[in-house]
C-alpha positions, 0 to 999 in steps of 0.5 A, spaced: 226 295 435 232 298 431 232 299 425 235 293 421 232 288 426 225 290 424 227 289 416 230 282 418 228 278 412 220 279 411 220 273 408 224 269 414 219 272 420 213 271 414 215 264 414 216 263 421 208 267 423 205 261 418 208 257 423 207 260 428 200 260 426 199 254 424 202 250 429 199 255 435 192 255 432 187 254 440 192 259 443 187 263 445 186 260 453 193 259 456 194 252 458 200 248 460 200 241 456 204 236 458 207 231 453 208 224 454 213 223 449 219 227 447 222 228 440 230 227 440 235 228 434 240 223 432 245 224 438 247 219 442 242 217 447 245 218 454 239 218 458 242 213 463 247 218 465 246 221 472 249 229 472 251 233 477 245 237 479 247 244 475 249 250 481 251 257 479 257 256 484 260 250 479 258 254 472 262 260 467 261 267 467 254 268 461 249 272 459 244 274 466 250 271 470 248 265 471 246 259 469 239 260 472 239 267 468 237 271 474 241 277 472 244 278 479 251 280 479 256 278 484 260 283 486 260 291 487 257 296 483 256 303 480 251 306 484 255 314 484 257 314 476 263 318 476 265 317 468 268 313 463 273 309 464 274 307 457 271 306 451 272 303 444 270 303 438 268 297 433 265 301 428 259 297 428 253 296 432 256 292 439 250 287 439 251 282 444 251 284 453 258 283 454 261 278 459 267 279 463 272 272 466 280 272 468 280 280 466 277 279 459 271 282 456 269 278 450 262 281 446 260 280 439 258 286 433 255 285 427 261 285 423 261 279 424 266 278 430 267 277 437 272 281 441 277 280 447 278 287 450 282 287 457 277 289 463 282 294 465 284 298 460 280 296 455 285 294 450 284 290 443 286 282 446 284 278 439 278 279 434 275 273 431 270 272 425 264 268 424 264 264 418 262 268 411 254 268 410 250 260 409 246 260 402 240 262 403 242 266 410 236 272 410 239 279 413 245 281 416 251 275 418 254 276 425 254 275 433 247 276 436 249 270 442 252 273 448 258 269 450 259 264 456 266 262 459 268 257 463 276 256 464 280 257 458 274 257 454 269 262 451 263 260 447 258 262 443 254 263 438 252 266 430 248 267 425 252 263 419 248 256 423 256 254 429 257 254 436 264 256 436 268 253 442 275 259 443 281 259 447 279 265 451 287 268 452 288 268 443 281 267 441 284 261 437 278 256 435 278 249 438 272 246 436 266 248 432 258 245 432 254 247 425 247 246 425 243 247 420 239 255 423 241 260 427 245 260 434 242 267 436 240 265 443 247 265 449 249 258 451 250 256 458 256 252 461 255 248 467 259 242 470 263 241 463 256 242 459 254 246 454 246 247 453 245 252 448 238 253 443 238 254 436 232 257 431 232 249 427 229 248 433 232 244 437 235 245 446 242 242 445 247 239 450 255 239 447 261 236 451 265 243 453 272 239 452 271 236 444 264 239 442 261 233 442 253 232 442 251 229 448 243 229 447 238 234 444 231 235 444 227 238 439 221 243 441 215 245 435 218 251 433 224 255 432 228 258 438 231 265 440 231 264 448 237 262 451 235 255 456 235 256 463 237 251 468 235 249 476 233 244 479 234 239 475 230 242 469 232 246 463 227 252 461 227 256 455 222 260 450 219 258 443 217 261 437 210 257 438 209 261 444 211 256 449 216 256 455 218 249 455 221 245 462 226 238 460 228 234 465 235 233 465 235 226 467 230 223 462 230 228 457 225 229 457 219 234 456 216 235 463 211 241 462 210 246 455 206 253 458 202 256 453 203 264 452 198 269 446 206 271 444 212 269 441 217 268 447 224 270 445 224 273 452 230 268 456 227 265 463 229 267 469 229 261 475 228 263 481 226 260 488 222 255 484 219 260 481 220 261 472 219 269 470 219 271 464 216 275 458 213 273 451 211 278 445 204 278 448 205 283 453 206 279 459 210 277 464 209 270 467 211 267 473 209 259 473 211 254 478 217 250 476 214 244 478 208 243 475 207 248 470 202 252 472 201 258 471 203 263 478 201 270 476 201 275 469 203 282 468 200 286 463 205 290 460 204 296 455 206 293 449 210 287 447 216 284 450 221 282 445 228 281 448 228 283 455 229 278 460 226 278 467 233 280 473 230 277 479 232 279 487 229 281 493 222 279 492 222 283 486 221 281 479 224 287 473 223 287 465 223 291 460 218 292 455 217 295 448 213 301 452 218 304 455 218 302 461 222 297 466 217 295 471 218 291 478 213 286 479 213 283 486 214 276 486 209 273 491 204 277 488 205 279 481 203 287 482 207 292 481 212 294 485 215 301 481 216 302 474 221 306 471 219 310 463 225 312 459 225 315 451 224 309 447 223 302 447 227 297 452 229 290 449 234 289 453 235 285 460 236 289 467 242 287 472 241 287 479 248 288 482 247 290 490 242 295 491 241 299 484 239 296 477 242 298 471 238 297 464 239 301 458 233 304 452 234 304 445 233 312 447 241 312 448 242 311 456 245 307 460 240 308 467 242 306 474 235 306 479 234 304 486 232 297 487 226 298 492 224 305 490 226 306 482 228 313 484 234 313 478 240 315 480 244 316 475 244 315 467 249 316 461 248 318 454 251 313 448 251 317 442 246 312 439 240 307 442 243 301 446 245 294 444 240 288 445 244 285 450 244 291 456 249 292 461 253 288 466 257 290 472 264 287 474 267 290 479 265 297 481 264 298 472 258 298 468 260 296 461 255 295 456 255 295 448 251 301 443 249 302 436 254 307 435 260 302 435 262 302 441 263 299 447 263 302 454 266 301 460 264 305 466 265 308 473 
């Protein structure tokens, strides 16, 4: 893991570890636990309301491409690399994946700013700085949350304890929602609702236009996993080692699946199955309806931030052992693996027959989806950010620790 992430508040991580141990006693065996009564926060009770079932066509642009977090890009990719179309220097580490909507590229940087660039030229349109560090915040205050865009609004969170909604064209703040923790996970926007998780243990749902909280659900520990939404449930990983599934109609816990490590990875929902990585070094496939394990796949080291991409019968994910794995969705067996020179904390994306991913060895790679054979690689000046690349209309956008956002074609 990168340097200051490794040093990210020893005191904070120590307290989280104590919390995880205390809450997770007895995690030696994997289990699926159901709870009869959830714990809701202080927001208004809207369980009587009937929301439309979220579907990708009703959603905006966001982390992992859609509300199900499948990592499948809907536009043409870059099977052959020509070169750099443009690059933009922020002078600081580009931490998030970019989000592209309406010809604008939005991404977060460790200088406390969300940037918006012209997707064609790379010219700066605007920059928004989040609030100063909160009292008691350990480590640097920055934007770790990949933005989500719907209509004329872009939403993202910060370590300052706020979820922001900005005007996409101007960068002017429309509203902000404050919490007691940090908003490091990436929001999802579906049918006029914003779903986001935070380190104060909550999943929250807000009205997109007003920022008013509609309902919330309290988990057992901190959350850095981004929520995935599909088939009437919202799923997310948690610091207690669990994968949660919350019913969207009742707002109650449907099931909770336990792993043996923190779950920072964001789950992906595809064809009735939830795929997720854990710091116990395993990739899990869990039945979305029952919460029962279908299979698990062991990697060489822990899976920190990498989230699975799912398409054409394969689930692809990176590991801190330096490899990207292609796992058969039906059997849980390895189809192929692609070794890089360092940890793969970023998340792969798929466009057509090509999978794109970046590594801490400083490269972004393109490989054949079926065979894993390398098609091209591009080296940045330093290792890539944790967000990973995004493909949009024949261009690969990705950010790096060297401070640059690159547009490759």
